[in-house]
C-alpha positions as CSV (number, residue, x, y, z in Angstrom):
1,M,-31.2,8.9,24.0
2,T,-29.1,10.7,21.9
3,R,-30.0,10.5,18.3
4,F,-27.1,10.1,16.0
5,E,-26.6,11.3,12.6
6,T,-26.1,7.7,10.9
7,I,-26.7,4.6,12.6
8,I,-25.0,1.4,10.8
9,R,-27.6,-1.0,11.9
10,G,-27.1,-5.0,12.8
11,G,-24.2,-6.0,11.2
12,T,-21.3,-7.8,12.5
13,V,-18.3,-5.6,13.9
14,V,-14.7,-6.9,12.9
15,T,-11.8,-5.2,14.6
16,A,-7.9,-6.3,14.3
17,S,-8.9,-8.5,17.8
18,D,-12.6,-9.1,18.0
19,T,-15.7,-10.0,15.9
20,F,-19.4,-9.1,17.5
21,K,-22.9,-8.1,16.7
22,A,-23.3,-4.4,17.6
23,D,-24.9,-1.5,15.8
24,V,-22.4,1.8,15.4
25,G,-23.8,5.5,16.2
26,I,-22.0,7.8,14.1
27,S,-21.9,11.8,14.7
28,E,-19.8,15.0,14.0
29,G,-17.6,12.5,11.7
30,K,-17.0,10.3,14.6
31,I,-18.3,6.9,16.3
32,Q,-19.9,8.2,19.2
33,A,-21.4,4.5,20.4
34,I,-21.2,1.1,19.9
35,G,-23.6,-1.3,21.0
36,R,-26.7,-3.2,21.0
37,N,-30.0,-1.6,19.7
38,L,-28.7,1.9,19.5
39,P,-31.2,4.5,19.0
40,D,-32.1,5.4,15.3
41,G,-30.3,7.8,13.3
42,E,-31.2,10.3,10.8
43,Q,-29.8,8.0,8.3
44,V,-30.1,4.3,9.3
45,I,-27.5,1.8,7.0
46,D,-28.7,-1.9,7.1
47,A,-26.0,-4.0,7.7
48,K,-27.8,-7.1,8.6
49,G,-25.8,-10.1,7.1
50,R,-22.9,-7.9,6.5
51,L,-19.6,-7.1,8.2
52,V,-18.6,-3.8,9.5
53,L,-14.8,-3.1,9.3
54,P,-12.6,0.1,9.5
55,G,-11.6,1.6,6.7
56,G,-9.0,0.4,4.7
57,V,-5.6,2.3,4.9
58,D,-3.1,1.8,2.0
59,G,0.0,2.7,3.3
60,H,1.6,2.5,-0.3
61,C,0.5,3.6,-3.0
62,H,1.6,6.2,-6.0
63,L,-1.0,9.0,-7.3
64,D,0.1,11.5,-9.5
65,Q,4.0,10.8,-8.5
66,P,6.1,12.6,-10.9
67,T,8.8,10.4,-12.7
68,G,12.1,11.1,-14.4
69,D,11.8,8.6,-17.5
70,G,9.3,10.2,-19.7
71,S,6.1,7.8,-18.2
72,Q,3.1,9.2,-16.1
73,C,1.1,8.3,-13.5
74,A,-2.6,7.7,-14.9
75,D,-4.3,8.5,-11.7
76,D,-4.4,11.8,-9.7
77,F,-5.6,12.2,-6.6
78,Y,-9.4,12.4,-7.8
79,T,-9.0,9.1,-9.7
80,G,-6.8,7.4,-7.3
81,T,-8.7,7.9,-4.4
82,V,-12.5,7.3,-6.0
83,A,-11.0,3.9,-7.0
84,A,-9.6,3.5,-3.5
85,A,-13.3,4.6,-1.9
86,F,-15.1,1.9,-4.2
87,G,-12.7,-0.8,-3.2
88,G,-13.0,-0.3,0.9
89,T,-10.0,2.1,1.3
90,T,-10.7,5.5,3.4
91,T,-7.4,6.8,3.6
92,V,-4.2,6.7,1.3
93,I,-0.4,7.2,1.7
94,P,1.5,8.2,-1.7
95,F,4.9,9.5,-1.7
96,A,6.2,13.1,-2.3
97,C,9.2,12.6,-4.5
98,Q,12.3,14.3,-3.8
99,F,14.8,14.3,-7.2
100,R,18.3,14.9,-6.5
101,G,19.0,18.5,-6.7
102,M,15.5,19.4,-5.3
103,P,14.9,20.5,-2.0
104,M,12.7,18.2,0.2
105,Q,10.2,20.7,0.7
106,A,10.0,21.7,-2.8
107,A,8.7,18.1,-3.6
108,V,6.2,18.4,-0.4
109,D,5.0,21.8,-1.7
110,D,4.5,20.3,-5.0
111,Y,2.9,17.1,-4.0
112,H,0.3,19.6,-2.1
113,R,-0.7,21.4,-5.3
114,R,-1.2,18.1,-6.7
115,A,-3.4,16.5,-4.3
116,Q,-5.6,19.9,-3.8
117,G,-9.1,20.1,-4.0
118,K,-9.2,16.4,-5.8
119,A,-9.1,13.7,-2.8
120,V,-12.4,12.3,-2.3
121,I,-11.1,10.5,1.0
122,D,-8.2,11.4,3.6
123,Y,-4.8,11.1,2.8
124,A,-1.3,11.6,3.9
125,F,2.1,11.6,2.4
126,H,5.2,9.7,2.7
127,L,8.7,11.0,1.7
128,I,11.0,9.7,-0.9
129,V,14.8,10.9,-0.2
130,S,17.2,10.5,-3.0
131,D,19.2,13.2,-2.4
132,P,20.2,13.1,1.5
133,T,22.7,16.4,1.7
134,E,23.6,17.5,5.0
135,A,20.9,20.2,5.4
136,L,18.6,17.6,4.5
137,L,19.9,15.6,7.1
138,K,20.5,18.1,9.9
139,V,17.6,20.6,9.1
140,D,15.2,20.0,6.6
141,L,14.1,16.3,7.1
142,P,14.1,16.1,11.1
143,R,11.6,19.6,10.6
144,L,9.4,17.5,8.2
145,I,8.9,14.4,10.6
146,G,8.0,17.4,13.2
147,E,5.1,18.6,11.0
148,G,3.9,15.3,10.3
149,Y,5.8,13.4,7.3
150,T,6.8,10.7,9.6
151,S,7.8,8.3,7.3
152,F,10.2,7.9,4.5
153,K,11.1,5.6,1.6
154,I,14.4,4.6,0.7
155,Y,15.7,3.0,-2.6
156,M,18.6,0.6,-2.8
157,T,17.7,0.2,-6.7
158,Y,17.0,2.1,-9.5
159,D,19.7,4.7,-10.9
160,D,17.6,8.0,-10.2
161,M,16.9,6.8,-7.1
162,K,19.2,4.5,-5.3
163,L,21.6,5.8,-2.1
164,N,24.7,4.1,-1.3
165,D,25.4,2.4,2.2
166,K,26.4,5.6,4.0
167,Q,23.5,7.4,2.8
168,V,21.3,4.6,3.9
169,V,22.4,4.6,7.6
170,Q,22.7,8.5,7.6
171,L,18.9,8.2,7.0
172,L,18.2,5.6,9.5
173,S,20.2,7.3,12.1
174,V,17.8,10.4,11.7
175,A,14.8,8.2,11.8
176,R,16.5,6.7,15.1
177,Q,16.8,10.4,16.5
178,H,13.3,11.8,15.6
179,G,11.0,8.9,15.7
180,A,10.0,8.2,12.0
181,M,9.4,5.1,10.3
182,A,12.2,4.3,7.3
183,M,10.6,2.0,4.2
184,I,13.1,0.6,2.3
185,H,12.9,-0.9,-1.2
186,A,15.4,-4.0,-0.8
187,E,17.3,-4.8,-4.1
188,N,20.8,-4.9,-5.1
189,S,21.2,-2.6,-8.2
190,D,24.8,-3.3,-9.2
191,L,23.5,-7.3,-9.5
192,I,20.2,-6.2,-11.5
193,A,22.4,-3.9,-13.7
194,W,25.0,-6.6,-14.3
195,L,22.2,-9.1,-15.4
196,T,20.3,-6.5,-17.6
197,D,23.5,-5.8,-19.6
198,T,24.3,-9.4,-20.1
199,L,20.4,-10.5,-21.2
200,L,20.2,-7.1,-23.5
201,E,23.4,-8.4,-25.1
202,Q,21.8,-11.4,-25.8
203,G,19.4,-9.9,-27.7
204,K,16.6,-10.9,-24.7
205,T,14.5,-7.7,-24.2
206,E,10.8,-9.3,-23.6
207,P,9.2,-8.8,-20.4
208,R,9.5,-12.2,-19.5
209,Y,13.2,-11.1,-18.9
210,H,12.2,-8.7,-16.2
211,A,12.3,-11.4,-13.6
212,A,15.6,-13.2,-14.9
213,A,17.5,-9.8,-14.4
214,R,15.8,-9.5,-10.8
215,P,15.7,-13.1,-9.3
216,M,15.5,-13.9,-5.7
217,L,18.8,-13.3,-4.6
218,V,19.1,-9.7,-5.3
219,E,16.1,-9.1,-3.1
220,R,17.9,-11.8,-0.4
221,E,21.0,-10.1,-0.3
222,A,19.8,-6.3,-0.2
223,T,17.3,-7.4,2.4
224,H,19.9,-8.9,4.4
225,R,22.1,-5.9,3.8
226,A,18.9,-3.5,5.0
227,I,18.7,-5.6,8.0
228,T,22.0,-5.0,9.1
229,F,21.9,-1.2,8.5
230,A,18.9,-1.3,11.0
231,E,21.1,-3.3,13.6
232,L,23.7,-0.7,13.3
233,A,21.4,2.2,13.9
234,D,19.4,0.5,16.4
235,V,16.1,1.7,14.5
236,P,13.2,-0.1,13.3
237,I,12.7,-0.5,9.2
238,L,9.7,-1.7,7.2
239,I,10.9,-3.7,4.1
240,V,8.1,-2.9,1.7
241,H,7.0,-5.4,-1.0
242,V,8.5,-8.6,-0.1
243,S,8.0,-10.7,-3.0
244,G,9.1,-14.8,-1.8
245,R,11.3,-17.0,0.3
246,E,14.5,-15.5,0.3
247,A,13.7,-12.5,1.3
248,V,11.1,-14.0,4.0
249,E,14.0,-15.9,5.4
250,Q,16.2,-13.0,6.1
251,I,13.3,-11.3,7.8
252,H,12.4,-14.2,10.1
253,W,16.0,-14.8,11.0
254,A,15.9,-10.9,12.5
255,Q,12.8,-10.9,14.0
256,G,14.1,-14.2,15.7
257,R,17.0,-12.1,16.9
258,G,14.4,-9.6,18.5
259,M,15.0,-6.9,16.1
260,R,12.4,-4.7,14.8
261,I,12.4,-5.7,11.0
262,Y,8.6,-5.3,9.7
263,A,7.4,-6.6,6.5
264,E,5.0,-5.6,3.6
265,T,3.6,-7.4,0.8
266,C,1.0,-6.9,-1.8
267,P,-1.8,-8.5,-4.2
268,Q,0.6,-9.4,-6.7
269,Y,2.6,-11.8,-4.6
270,I,-0.5,-13.6,-3.9
271,T,-1.7,-14.1,-7.1
272,L,0.7,-13.5,-10.0
273,T,3.5,-15.6,-10.6
274,E,6.6,-15.1,-13.3
275,E,4.8,-17.1,-16.1
276,D,2.2,-13.8,-16.4
277,L,5.3,-11.7,-17.5
278,A,5.6,-14.6,-20.1
279,K,2.7,-13.8,-21.9
280,P,2.2,-13.8,-25.8
281,G,3.6,-10.7,-27.4
282,F,3.9,-8.1,-24.7
283,E,1.2,-8.8,-22.7
284,G,3.4,-9.6,-20.0
285,A,4.4,-6.2,-19.6
286,K,1.1,-5.6,-17.8
287,C,2.5,-7.8,-14.9
288,I,6.2,-6.0,-14.5
289,C,6.4,-4.6,-11.2
290,S,9.8,-4.9,-8.7
291,P,10.5,-7.4,-7.4
292,P,8.9,-9.6,-10.0
293,P,6.1,-11.9,-8.9
294,R,8.0,-15.4,-8.5
295,N,6.3,-18.9,-8.5
296,K,3.3,-21.1,-7.0
297,A,5.3,-22.2,-4.2
298,N,6.8,-18.7,-3.0
299,Q,3.0,-17.9,-3.0
300,S,2.3,-20.5,0.0
301,V,5.4,-18.9,1.6
302,I,3.7,-15.7,1.5
303,W,0.7,-16.9,2.8
304,D,2.5,-18.4,5.5
305,G,4.1,-14.6,6.4
306,L,0.7,-13.4,6.4
307,D,-1.1,-15.6,8.5
308,S,1.9,-16.0,11.6
309,G,2.8,-12.1,11.5
310,L,5.7,-12.2,9.7
311,F,4.1,-9.5,7.6
312,H,2.5,-6.6,9.1
313,I,1.0,-4.9,6.1
314,F,-0.9,-5.6,3.0
315,S,-0.7,-2.9,0.7
316,S,-1.4,-2.4,-3.2
317,D,1.8,-0.5,-4.3
318,H,-0.5,0.8,-6.8
319,A,1.3,2.2,-9.4
320,P,-0.9,3.3,-12.5
321,F,0.7,3.4,-15.6
322,R,-1.3,2.8,-18.8
323,Y,-0.3,-0.2,-20.9
324,Q,-1.2,1.2,-24.5
325,S,0.2,4.4,-23.7
326,E,3.8,6.0,-24.8
327,T,3.7,7.4,-21.1
328,G,2.9,4.3,-19.5
329,K,3.9,0.4,-20.5
330,M,4.7,1.1,-24.1
331,L,7.3,3.8,-23.2
332,K,9.3,2.9,-26.4
333,G,6.5,1.3,-28.5
334,E,5.3,-2.0,-28.7
335,S,8.8,-3.3,-28.6
336,T,9.9,-1.5,-25.3
337,P,12.9,-3.4,-23.8
338,F,12.1,-5.0,-20.3
339,N,14.4,-2.4,-18.5
340,W,12.5,0.7,-19.6
341,I,8.9,-0.7,-19.3
342,P,7.6,1.3,-16.3
343,N,7.6,-0.8,-13.1
344,G,4.5,-1.4,-11.3
345,V,1.0,-2.4,-11.2
346,P,-2.3,-1.0,-10.4
347,G,-4.7,-2.7,-7.6
348,I,-5.8,0.3,-5.2
349,E,-9.2,-0.7,-5.8
350,T,-8.9,-4.5,-5.7
351,R,-6.4,-4.9,-2.5
352,L,-9.3,-5.6,-0.1
353,P,-11.1,-8.0,-2.1
354,I,-8.5,-10.0,-3.4
355,L,-7.0,-10.3,0.2
356,F,-10.6,-11.1,1.8
357,S,-11.5,-13.5,-1.0
358,E,-8.2,-15.6,-1.3
359,G,-7.4,-15.4,1.9
360,V,-10.4,-15.0,4.7
361,K,-12.7,-16.9,2.5
362,K,-10.3,-19.8,1.4
363,G,-9.4,-20.2,5.2
364,R,-5.6,-18.9,5.0
365,I,-6.1,-15.9,7.3
366,S,-8.9,-14.9,9.7
367,L,-11.0,-12.2,9.6
368,N,-9.2,-10.4,12.2
369,K,-5.8,-10.7,10.8
370,F,-7.4,-9.3,7.4
371,V,-8.4,-6.2,9.2
372,E,-5.0,-5.8,10.9
373,L,-3.5,-6.2,7.7
374,V,-5.2,-3.7,5.4
375,S,-6.4,-1.5,7.9
376,T,-5.4,-1.4,11.8
377,N,-1.4,-2.2,11.1
378,P,-1.2,0.6,8.8
379,A,-2.7,2.9,10.6
380,K,-0.1,2.2,13.8
381,M,2.6,2.1,11.5
382,Y,2.4,5.5,9.9
383,G,1.0,7.3,13.1
384,L,-2.4,7.3,12.5
385,H,-4.0,5.1,14.6
386,P,-6.8,5.5,17.0
387,R,-8.1,8.1,14.5
388,K,-7.9,5.6,11.6
389,G,-7.7,2.0,11.4
390,A,-10.3,1.0,14.4
391,I,-14.0,0.6,15.0
392,A,-13.6,2.2,18.3
393,V,-15.4,5.4,20.2
394,G,-13.8,8.9,19.5
395,S,-12.1,7.1,16.3
396,D,-12.9,8.8,13.0
397,A,-15.8,7.5,11.4
398,D,-14.2,5.6,8.4
399,V,-16.3,2.6,8.2
400,V,-16.9,-0.1,5.4
401,V,-20.0,-2.5,5.4
402,F,-18.6,-5.4,3.4
403,D,-20.9,-8.1,1.8
404,P,-18.7,-11.3,2.4
405,D,-20.4,-13.1,0.0
406,L,-21.3,-10.9,-2.9
407,R,-19.3,-12.4,-6.0
408,R,-17.3,-10.2,-8.4
409,V,-15.7,-10.8,-11.7
410,I,-12.8,-8.2,-11.9
411,R,-12.7,-6.2,-15.3
412,S,-10.8,-3.7,-16.0
413,D,-13.7,-1.6,-17.2
414,K,-15.8,-2.1,-14.4
415,L,-12.9,-0.9,-12.1
416,H,-12.6,3.0,-11.3
417,H,-9.0,3.9,-11.6
418,N,-7.9,5.6,-15.0
419,V,-5.5,2.4,-16.3
420,D,-6.8,0.7,-19.1
421,Y,-6.2,-2.9,-17.6
422,T,-5.7,-4.5,-14.7
423,P,-3.6,-7.5,-14.2
424,Y,-6.3,-9.6,-12.0
425,E,-8.7,-9.4,-15.4
426,G,-11.0,-12.4,-15.0
427,M,-10.5,-13.3,-11.1
428,V,-13.2,-14.1,-9.5
429,V,-13.6,-13.0,-5.7
430,D,-15.9,-13.3,-3.2
431,G,-16.5,-10.5,-1.2
432,W,-17.0,-6.6,-1.5
433,P,-17.6,-3.5,0.0
434,V,-21.3,-2.2,-0.6
435,T,-21.1,1.3,1.3
436,V,-18.0,3.2,2.4
437,L,-18.0,6.3,5.0
438,S,-15.5,8.7,5.2
439,R,-15.8,10.7,8.4
440,G,-19.2,10.0,8.9
441,Q,-20.3,10.7,5.0
442,V,-21.0,7.8,2.8
443,V,-18.7,7.9,-0.1
444,I,-19.8,4.9,-1.9
445,G,-23.3,3.8,-1.7
446,D,-25.4,1.8,-3.7
447,G,-22.7,1.5,-6.2
448,K,-22.2,4.8,-7.0
449,L,-19.8,7.5,-5.7
450,M,-21.5,10.3,-3.5
451,A,-18.6,12.1,-2.7
452,A,-17.2,15.7,-4.1
453,A,-13.8,16.1,-4.8
454,G,-12.0,17.8,-2.4
455,Q,-13.7,16.3,0.9
456,G,-10.8,14.4,1.6
457,Q,-8.3,16.0,4.1
458,F,-4.5,16.2,4.3
459,L,-3.6,14.2,7.6
460,P,-0.2,14.8,9.5
461,C,1.2,11.8,11.2
462,G,2.2,11.0,14.4
463,R,5.1,8.5,15.7
464,P,4.6,4.7,14.6
465,E,2.8,2.3,17.2
466,M,4.0,-0.6,16.1
467,A,4.9,-3.4,18.8
468,R,8.1,-5.5,18.6
469,P,7.5,-8.1,16.0
470,K,6.5,-11.8,17.3
471,V,8.3,-14.8,15.9
472,A,5.9,-17.4,14.5
């Protein structure tokens, strides 16, 4: 019988659809066999009592992304992918960001330079389009889609990124013609600007007022508008980082009409609340992200959506800005007004453990739904399946051996990102990866990094493969 390079023996294999006991045989970076009592390999990994999962695919994270306000991502492609790997993620998809006046190709070339020789796991790129010129719409973007950059993000807020309604529809038309996935950050920019100006005029500058400047209605209105654009262009879209009930209602309405509206949510919306933004002093800045966390009742709505299938992917939206830094949360010192505090929270390493502990262990979602959300659906959404996101013969041997009973207390100084805090400090989670393989090579084992910088490969993406949403 064939001798494999690596055997993962005796574990419980979990996919998006099945759960079964089996060995997994790996050679030449691929899964070669799945079955009982496979012959030994040159390396044997004991998975008895543990889960064997497809490596996580984080379809929304920010690594070494340039900004326009003087802030700086703390994680580059090395530290960010190391942290991802320790958390059970084996593929990341950050953003090549175009600024106005910059050719999209220049943004892509710059991002490849930033990634070169650093990643320890595989990666692909989304595009961020902020300057949809005629040349971009007719030539550059179609060409890049054909070259494997098959997803792009559209902002409806942030002054240096937002697009008007016509520009959004123009980009959705390109997505339809060329088979790309459009990701939309849905918040009403003008309403946020008016609320922000009003609060600042009243001297309300503390982190807590970030939530007041971005109430659910600004997300709800923009979500409805994005759905309308998608209906007009007859194209699927993904609404990213959905935070609460009002946006969920819009998505549910659209899915009920048979529209191909997909939805993403993130760890901050099942763990944090707006009360975290009101922590003493400047501490609330650690939890500022957009849309902001809502309240406990909205966490229940998000959980219902995760279980029912309204949400299709669960991403970290890892935005690594250091807390005590003039290029991070304290961009203008310890009294930085809320509208100047860089948006986003770190979470690339804690994504899988938090969803497993809060979801699977507490009976809110099934094991198979967990795998679907963190691995299989992101791989399908961004044209990487079945190479990624699957435990199947012929798939890349991106495999996580996960101990469902390993209890950890989340501490920033025990994580591997280059950020000086975690918003989940002190949170107890049950379940953590113990061995992580990327294309058959152990990258995390015995709590240690076993991969070198540059081991990760860039992945051109294909067309999205997502089925039409099912209404619960």
